[in-house]
PyMOL commands that place a pseudoatom at each C-alpha (Angstrom):
pseudoatom trace, name=CA, resn=MET, resi=1, chain=A, elem=C, hetatm=0, pos=[-5.817, -22.368, 125.936]
pseudoatom trace, name=CA, resn=ILE, resi=2, chain=A, elem=C, hetatm=0, pos=[-7.867, -19.406, 128.117]
pseudoatom trace, name=CA, resn=CYS, resi=3, chain=A, elem=C, hetatm=0, pos=[-10.956, -21.621, 128.546]
pseudoatom trace, name=CA, resn=ARG, resi=4, chain=A, elem=C, hetatm=0, pos=[-8.723, -24.577, 129.373]
pseudoatom trace, name=CA, resn=GLN, resi=5, chain=A, elem=C, hetatm=0, pos=[-6.266, -22.395, 132.000]
pseudoatom trace, name=CA, resn=MET, resi=6, chain=A, elem=C, hetatm=0, pos=[-9.561, -20.929, 133.907]
pseudoatom trace, name=CA, resn=TYR, resi=7, chain=A, elem=C, hetatm=0, pos=[-11.550, -24.227, 133.822]
pseudoatom trace, name=CA, resn=ALA, resi=8, chain=A, elem=C, hetatm=0, pos=[-8.518, -26.031, 135.737]
pseudoatom trace, name=CA, resn=ILE, resi=9, chain=A, elem=C, hetatm=0, pos=[-8.110, -22.856, 137.960]
pseudoatom trace, name=CA, resn=THR, resi=10, chain=A, elem=C, hetatm=0, pos=[-11.683, -22.745, 138.623]
pseudoatom trace, name=CA, resn=THR, resi=11, chain=A, elem=C, hetatm=0, pos=[-12.399, -26.229, 139.111]
pseudoatom trace, name=CA, resn=ALA, resi=12, chain=A, elem=C, hetatm=0, pos=[-9.489, -26.710, 141.665]
pseudoatom trace, name=CA, resn=PHE, resi=13, chain=A, elem=C, hetatm=0, pos=[-9.280, -23.405, 143.582]
pseudoatom trace, name=CA, resn=LEU, resi=14, chain=A, elem=C, hetatm=0, pos=[-10.824, -20.889, 142.209]
pseudoatom trace, name=CA, resn=ALA, resi=15, chain=A, elem=C, hetatm=0, pos=[-11.385, -17.348, 144.391]
pseudoatom trace, name=CA, resn=VAL, resi=16, chain=A, elem=C, hetatm=0, pos=[-11.008, -17.410, 147.639]
pseudoatom trace, name=CA, resn=VAL, resi=17, chain=A, elem=C, hetatm=0, pos=[-10.258, -13.610, 147.870]
pseudoatom trace, name=CA, resn=GLY, resi=18, chain=A, elem=C, hetatm=0, pos=[-12.067, -11.028, 145.657]
pseudoatom trace, name=CA, resn=ILE, resi=19, chain=A, elem=C, hetatm=0, pos=[-10.469, -7.285, 145.590]
pseudoatom trace, name=CA, resn=LEU, resi=20, chain=A, elem=C, hetatm=0, pos=[-11.740, -4.190, 143.592]
pseudoatom trace, name=CA, resn=MET, resi=21, chain=A, elem=C, hetatm=0, pos=[-9.344, -1.581, 143.134]
pseudoatom trace, name=CA, resn=GLY, resi=22, chain=A, elem=C, hetatm=0, pos=[-9.666, 2.062, 144.056]
pseudoatom trace, name=CA, resn=ALA, resi=23, chain=A, elem=C, hetatm=0, pos=[-11.956, 3.524, 146.885]
pseudoatom trace, name=CA, resn=THR, resi=24, chain=A, elem=C, hetatm=0, pos=[-11.673, 3.473, 150.714]
pseudoatom trace, name=CA, resn=GLU, resi=25, chain=A, elem=C, hetatm=0, pos=[-13.558, 0.857, 153.007]
pseudoatom trace, name=CA, resn=ALA, resi=26, chain=A, elem=C, hetatm=0, pos=[-12.743, -0.261, 156.749]
pseudoatom trace, name=CA, resn=ALA, resi=27, chain=A, elem=C, hetatm=0, pos=[-15.128, -2.995, 157.083]
pseudoatom trace, name=CA, resn=THR, resi=28, chain=A, elem=C, hetatm=0, pos=[-14.854, -6.482, 156.372]
pseudoatom trace, name=CA, resn=VAL, resi=29, chain=A, elem=C, hetatm=0, pos=[-17.129, -7.985, 153.832]
pseudoatom trace, name=CA, resn=SER, resi=30, chain=A, elem=C, hetatm=0, pos=[-17.788, -11.345, 152.218]
pseudoatom trace, name=CA, resn=ALA, resi=31, chain=A, elem=C, hetatm=0, pos=[-17.409, -11.103, 148.540]
pseudoatom trace, name=CA, resn=SER, resi=32, chain=A, elem=C, hetatm=0, pos=[-18.910, -13.510, 145.907]
pseudoatom trace, name=CA, resn=VAL, resi=33, chain=A, elem=C, hetatm=0, pos=[-16.859, -14.228, 142.746]
pseudoatom trace, name=CA, resn=ARG, resi=34, chain=A, elem=C, hetatm=0, pos=[-18.758, -15.797, 140.122]
pseudoatom trace, name=CA, resn=VAL, resi=35, chain=A, elem=C, hetatm=0, pos=[-16.899, -17.176, 136.864]
pseudoatom trace, name=CA, resn=SER, resi=36, chain=A, elem=C, hetatm=0, pos=[-18.490, -18.001, 133.656]
pseudoatom trace, name=CA, resn=TYR, resi=37, chain=A, elem=C, hetatm=0, pos=[-16.425, -20.005, 130.930]
pseudoatom trace, name=CA, resn=PHE, resi=38, chain=A, elem=C, hetatm=0, pos=[-16.972, -21.967, 127.530]
pseudoatom trace, name=CA, resn=ASN, resi=39, chain=A, elem=C, hetatm=0, pos=[-15.770, -25.653, 128.103]
pseudoatom trace, name=CA, resn=SER, resi=40, chain=A, elem=C, hetatm=0, pos=[-15.054, -26.662, 124.346]
pseudoatom trace, name=CA, resn=ALA, resi=41, chain=A, elem=C, hetatm=0, pos=[-14.728, -30.431, 125.883]
pseudoatom trace, name=CA, resn=SER, resi=42, chain=A, elem=C, hetatm=0, pos=[-19.049, -30.258, 126.871]
pseudoatom trace, name=CA, resn=ASN, resi=43, chain=A, elem=C, hetatm=0, pos=[-20.022, -27.486, 124.728]
pseudoatom trace, name=CA, resn=GLU, resi=44, chain=A, elem=C, hetatm=0, pos=[-21.490, -25.516, 127.010]
pseudoatom trace, name=CA, resn=THR, resi=45, chain=A, elem=C, hetatm=0, pos=[-21.040, -22.390, 129.347]
pseudoatom trace, name=CA, resn=VAL, resi=46, chain=A, elem=C, hetatm=0, pos=[-20.144, -23.215, 133.214]
pseudoatom trace, name=CA, resn=SER, resi=47, chain=A, elem=C, hetatm=0, pos=[-20.735, -20.744, 135.954]
pseudoatom trace, name=CA, resn=GLN, resi=48, chain=A, elem=C, hetatm=0, pos=[-19.101, -20.837, 139.395]
pseudoatom trace, name=CA, resn=GLN, resi=49, chain=A, elem=C, hetatm=0, pos=[-19.786, -19.108, 142.087]
pseudoatom trace, name=CA, resn=CYS, resi=50, chain=A, elem=C, hetatm=0, pos=[-17.666, -18.628, 145.274]
pseudoatom trace, name=CA, resn=LYS, resi=51, chain=A, elem=C, hetatm=0, pos=[-18.950, -17.056, 148.402]
pseudoatom trace, name=CA, resn=SER, resi=52, chain=A, elem=C, hetatm=0, pos=[-15.255, -17.675, 150.495]
pseudoatom trace, name=CA, resn=GLY, resi=53, chain=A, elem=C, hetatm=0, pos=[-13.748, -14.660, 149.235]
pseudoatom trace, name=CA, resn=VAL, resi=54, chain=A, elem=C, hetatm=0, pos=[-13.453, -11.067, 151.441]
pseudoatom trace, name=CA, resn=TYR, resi=55, chain=A, elem=C, hetatm=0, pos=[-13.087, -7.990, 150.373]
pseudoatom trace, name=CA, resn=GLY, resi=56, chain=A, elem=C, hetatm=0, pos=[-9.664, -6.218, 151.124]
pseudoatom trace, name=CA, resn=PHE, resi=57, chain=A, elem=C, hetatm=0, pos=[-9.348, -3.155, 153.300]
pseudoatom trace, name=CA, resn=ASN, resi=58, chain=A, elem=C, hetatm=0, pos=[-9.708, 0.098, 151.166]
pseudoatom trace, name=CA, resn=SER, resi=59, chain=A, elem=C, hetatm=0, pos=[-11.423, -1.942, 148.454]
pseudoatom trace, name=CA, resn=PRO, resi=60, chain=A, elem=C, hetatm=0, pos=[-14.613, -0.355, 147.440]
pseudoatom trace, name=CA, resn=LEU, resi=61, chain=A, elem=C, hetatm=0, pos=[-18.048, -2.419, 147.476]
pseudoatom trace, name=CA, resn=ARG, resi=62, chain=A, elem=C, hetatm=0, pos=[-18.917, -2.672, 144.346]
pseudoatom trace, name=CA, resn=SER, resi=63, chain=A, elem=C, hetatm=0, pos=[-19.577, -5.037, 141.521]
pseudoatom trace, name=CA, resn=ALA, resi=64, chain=A, elem=C, hetatm=0, pos=[-17.096, -5.384, 138.528]
pseudoatom trace, name=CA, resn=ARG, resi=65, chain=A, elem=C, hetatm=0, pos=[-17.164, -7.579, 135.694]
pseudoatom trace, name=CA, resn=GLY, resi=66, chain=A, elem=C, hetatm=0, pos=[-15.378, -8.385, 132.562]
pseudoatom trace, name=CA, resn=ALA, resi=67, chain=A, elem=C, hetatm=0, pos=[-13.395, -11.531, 130.852]
pseudoatom trace, name=CA, resn=VAL, resi=68, chain=A, elem=C, hetatm=0, pos=[-11.104, -12.969, 133.045]
pseudoatom trace, name=CA, resn=ALA, resi=69, chain=A, elem=C, hetatm=0, pos=[-7.726, -12.396, 132.111]
pseudoatom trace, name=CA, resn=VAL, resi=70, chain=A, elem=C, hetatm=0, pos=[-4.258, -14.446, 133.790]
pseudoatom trace, name=CA, resn=PRO, resi=71, chain=A, elem=C, hetatm=0, pos=[-0.962, -13.199, 133.939]
pseudoatom trace, name=CA, resn=HIS, resi=72, chain=A, elem=C, hetatm=0, pos=[1.422, -13.773, 130.806]
pseudoatom trace, name=CA, resn=GLY, resi=73, chain=A, elem=C, hetatm=0, pos=[4.602, -15.785, 131.224]
pseudoatom trace, name=CA, resn=GLY, resi=74, chain=A, elem=C, hetatm=0, pos=[5.489, -18.607, 133.416]
pseudoatom trace, name=CA, resn=SER, resi=75, chain=A, elem=C, hetatm=0, pos=[4.291, -17.020, 137.062]
pseudoatom trace, name=CA, resn=LEU, resi=76, chain=A, elem=C, hetatm=0, pos=[0.227, -16.706, 137.570]
pseudoatom trace, name=CA, resn=GLN, resi=77, chain=A, elem=C, hetatm=0, pos=[1.452, -14.318, 140.506]
pseudoatom trace, name=CA, resn=ALA, resi=78, chain=A, elem=C, hetatm=0, pos=[1.506, -10.794, 138.918]
pseudoatom trace, name=CA, resn=CYS, resi=79, chain=A, elem=C, hetatm=0, pos=[4.496, -9.456, 141.289]
pseudoatom trace, name=CA, resn=ASP, resi=80, chain=A, elem=C, hetatm=0, pos=[6.520, -8.227, 138.463]
pseudoatom trace, name=CA, resn=PRO, resi=81, chain=A, elem=C, hetatm=0, pos=[5.763, -4.732, 137.961]
pseudoatom trace, name=CA, resn=ASN, resi=82, chain=A, elem=C, hetatm=0, pos=[6.029, -5.513, 133.548]
pseudoatom trace, name=CA, resn=THR, resi=83, chain=A, elem=C, hetatm=0, pos=[3.441, -8.239, 133.922]
pseudoatom trace, name=CA, resn=THR, resi=84, chain=A, elem=C, hetatm=0, pos=[0.793, -8.133, 131.027]
pseudoatom trace, name=CA, resn=PHE, resi=85, chain=A, elem=C, hetatm=0, pos=[-2.277, -10.194, 130.805]
pseudoatom trace, name=CA, resn=SER, resi=86, chain=A, elem=C, hetatm=0, pos=[-3.872, -12.343, 128.492]
pseudoatom trace, name=CA, resn=THR, resi=87, chain=A, elem=C, hetatm=0, pos=[-6.796, -10.120, 127.515]
pseudoatom trace, name=CA, resn=ALA, resi=88, chain=A, elem=C, hetatm=0, pos=[-7.438, -7.644, 124.309]
pseudoatom trace, name=CA, resn=GLU, resi=89, chain=A, elem=C, hetatm=0, pos=[-11.068, -7.021, 125.818]
pseudoatom trace, name=CA, resn=PRO, resi=90, chain=A, elem=C, hetatm=0, pos=[-12.039, -3.210, 127.219]
pseudoatom trace, name=CA, resn=GLN, resi=91, chain=A, elem=C, hetatm=0, pos=[-13.330, -4.536, 130.324]
pseudoatom trace, name=CA, resn=TRP, resi=92, chain=A, elem=C, hetatm=0, pos=[-11.698, -7.566, 132.082]
pseudoatom trace, name=CA, resn=VAL, resi=93, chain=A, elem=C, hetatm=0, pos=[-10.797, -9.173, 135.710]
pseudoatom trace, name=CA, resn=ALA, resi=94, chain=A, elem=C, hetatm=0, pos=[-7.562, -10.219, 136.710]
pseudoatom trace, name=CA, resn=LEU, resi=95, chain=A, elem=C, hetatm=0, pos=[-6.862, -13.738, 138.399]
pseudoatom trace, name=CA, resn=ILE, resi=96, chain=A, elem=C, hetatm=0, pos=[-4.196, -13.400, 140.331]
pseudoatom trace, name=CA, resn=GLU, resi=97, chain=A, elem=C, hetatm=0, pos=[-2.294, -16.545, 142.126]
pseudoatom trace, name=CA, resn=ARG, resi=98, chain=A, elem=C, hetatm=0, pos=[-1.451, -15.852, 145.793]
pseudoatom trace, name=CA, resn=GLY, resi=99, chain=A, elem=C, hetatm=0, pos=[2.625, -16.020, 146.686]
pseudoatom trace, name=CA, resn=ASN, resi=100, chain=A, elem=C, hetatm=0, pos=[5.996, -14.124, 146.477]
pseudoatom trace, name=CA, resn=CYS, resi=101, chain=A, elem=C, hetatm=0, pos=[4.666, -10.391, 146.664]
pseudoatom trace, name=CA, resn=THR, resi=102, chain=A, elem=C, hetatm=0, pos=[2.249, -8.512, 148.752]
pseudoatom trace, name=CA, resn=PHE, resi=103, chain=A, elem=C, hetatm=0, pos=[-1.729, -8.501, 147.532]
pseudoatom trace, name=CA, resn=ALA, resi=104, chain=A, elem=C, hetatm=0, pos=[-1.180, -4.732, 147.242]
pseudoatom trace, name=CA, resn=GLU, resi=105, chain=A, elem=C, hetatm=0, pos=[1.943, -5.015, 144.602]
pseudoatom trace, name=CA, resn=LYS, resi=106, chain=A, elem=C, hetatm=0, pos=[-0.706, -7.568, 142.827]
pseudoatom trace, name=CA, resn=ILE, resi=107, chain=A, elem=C, hetatm=0, pos=[-3.885, -5.435, 142.894]
pseudoatom trace, name=CA, resn=HIS, resi=108, chain=A, elem=C, hetatm=0, pos=[-1.699, -2.404, 141.762]
pseudoatom trace, name=CA, resn=VAL, resi=109, chain=A, elem=C, hetatm=0, pos=[-0.051, -4.306, 139.044]
pseudoatom trace, name=CA, resn=ALA, resi=110, chain=A, elem=C, hetatm=0, pos=[-3.315, -5.248, 137.618]
pseudoatom trace, name=CA, resn=ALA, resi=111, chain=A, elem=C, hetatm=0, pos=[-4.636, -1.976, 138.232]
pseudoatom trace, name=CA, resn=GLU, resi=112, chain=A, elem=C, hetatm=0, pos=[-1.855, -0.390, 135.850]
pseudoatom trace, name=CA, resn=ARG, resi=113, chain=A, elem=C, hetatm=0, pos=[-2.591, -2.651, 133.316]
pseudoatom trace, name=CA, resn=GLY, resi=114, chain=A, elem=C, hetatm=0, pos=[-6.531, -1.458, 133.631]
pseudoatom trace, name=CA, resn=ALA, resi=115, chain=A, elem=C, hetatm=0, pos=[-8.147, -4.392, 135.381]
pseudoatom trace, name=CA, resn=ALA, resi=116, chain=A, elem=C, hetatm=0, pos=[-11.845, -3.565, 136.396]
pseudoatom trace, name=CA, resn=ALA, resi=117, chain=A, elem=C, hetatm=0, pos=[-10.609, -5.777, 139.196]
pseudoatom trace, name=CA, resn=ALA, resi=118, chain=A, elem=C, hetatm=0, pos=[-8.300, -8.421, 140.885]
pseudoatom trace, name=CA, resn=VAL, resi=119, chain=A, elem=C, hetatm=0, pos=[-9.304, -12.286, 142.161]
pseudoatom trace, name=CA, resn=ILE, resi=120, chain=A, elem=C, hetatm=0, pos=[-6.875, -13.815, 144.551]
pseudoatom trace, name=CA, resn=PHE, resi=121, chain=A, elem=C, hetatm=0, pos=[-6.765, -17.028, 144.600]
pseudoatom trace, name=CA, resn=ASN, resi=122, chain=A, elem=C, hetatm=0, pos=[-4.872, -19.755, 147.076]
pseudoatom trace, name=CA, resn=THR, resi=123, chain=A, elem=C, hetatm=0, pos=[-3.461, -22.641, 145.346]
pseudoatom trace, name=CA, resn=ALA, resi=124, chain=A, elem=C, hetatm=0, pos=[-3.690, -26.141, 147.050]
pseudoatom trace, name=CA, resn=ALA, resi=125, chain=A, elem=C, hetatm=0, pos=[-0.806, -26.026, 149.084]
pseudoatom trace, name=CA, resn=GLU, resi=126, chain=A, elem=C, hetatm=0, pos=[-1.617, -22.720, 150.705]
pseudoatom trace, name=CA, resn=GLY, resi=127, chain=A, elem=C, hetatm=0, pos=[-5.059, -24.295, 151.748]
pseudoatom trace, name=CA, resn=ASN, resi=128, chain=A, elem=C, hetatm=0, pos=[-8.635, -22.272, 151.588]
pseudoatom trace, name=CA, resn=ARG, resi=129, chain=A, elem=C, hetatm=0, pos=[-7.600, -19.377, 154.438]
pseudoatom trace, name=CA, resn=THR, resi=130, chain=A, elem=C, hetatm=0, pos=[-9.139, -16.208, 153.582]
pseudoatom trace, name=CA, resn=PHE, resi=131, chain=A, elem=C, hetatm=0, pos=[-8.601, -12.729, 155.430]
pseudoatom trace, name=CA, resn=ALA, resi=132, chain=A, elem=C, hetatm=0, pos=[-8.538, -9.498, 154.966]
pseudoatom trace, name=CA, resn=MET, resi=133, chain=A, elem=C, hetatm=0, pos=[-5.797, -7.418, 153.451]
pseudoatom trace, name=CA, resn=PHE, resi=134, chain=A, elem=C, hetatm=0, pos=[-4.656, -3.650, 153.842]
pseudoatom trace, name=CA, resn=HIS, resi=135, chain=A, elem=C, hetatm=0, pos=[-3.766, -2.482, 150.227]
pseudoatom trace, name=CA, resn=ALA, resi=136, chain=A, elem=C, hetatm=0, pos=[-2.896, 1.336, 149.388]
for i in range(1, 136): cmd.bond("trace and resi %d" % i, "trace and resi %d" % (i + 1))
show_as sticks, trace
zoom trace
């Protein structure tokens, strides 16, 4: 199920904003997001890279890697503080849909659940706009 969800999300809208947890940084810096997943239909690993994201203000400028996890339940937006994610991996990255709450709230939910990083993506309806955001 995760592979199919990731495939749909990745090919359609993935990753316009990459955000890492913690630290402080005041400069706007481009973020490059690379996602690899197994496509069971073609029986191959597919990698996609997006360089249109930006690190948020207060985000550390470092790389993070891990299994991709999406929020459980009906919403991919991770606005509920009780949100859980679809992974049992020790190192993972939260893939969260933009909307309904602040970026900071989304990042805090992912960080509280142990994510190494959070990638917040636009939906087709929101377009492909990017901007650096503040979070604390």
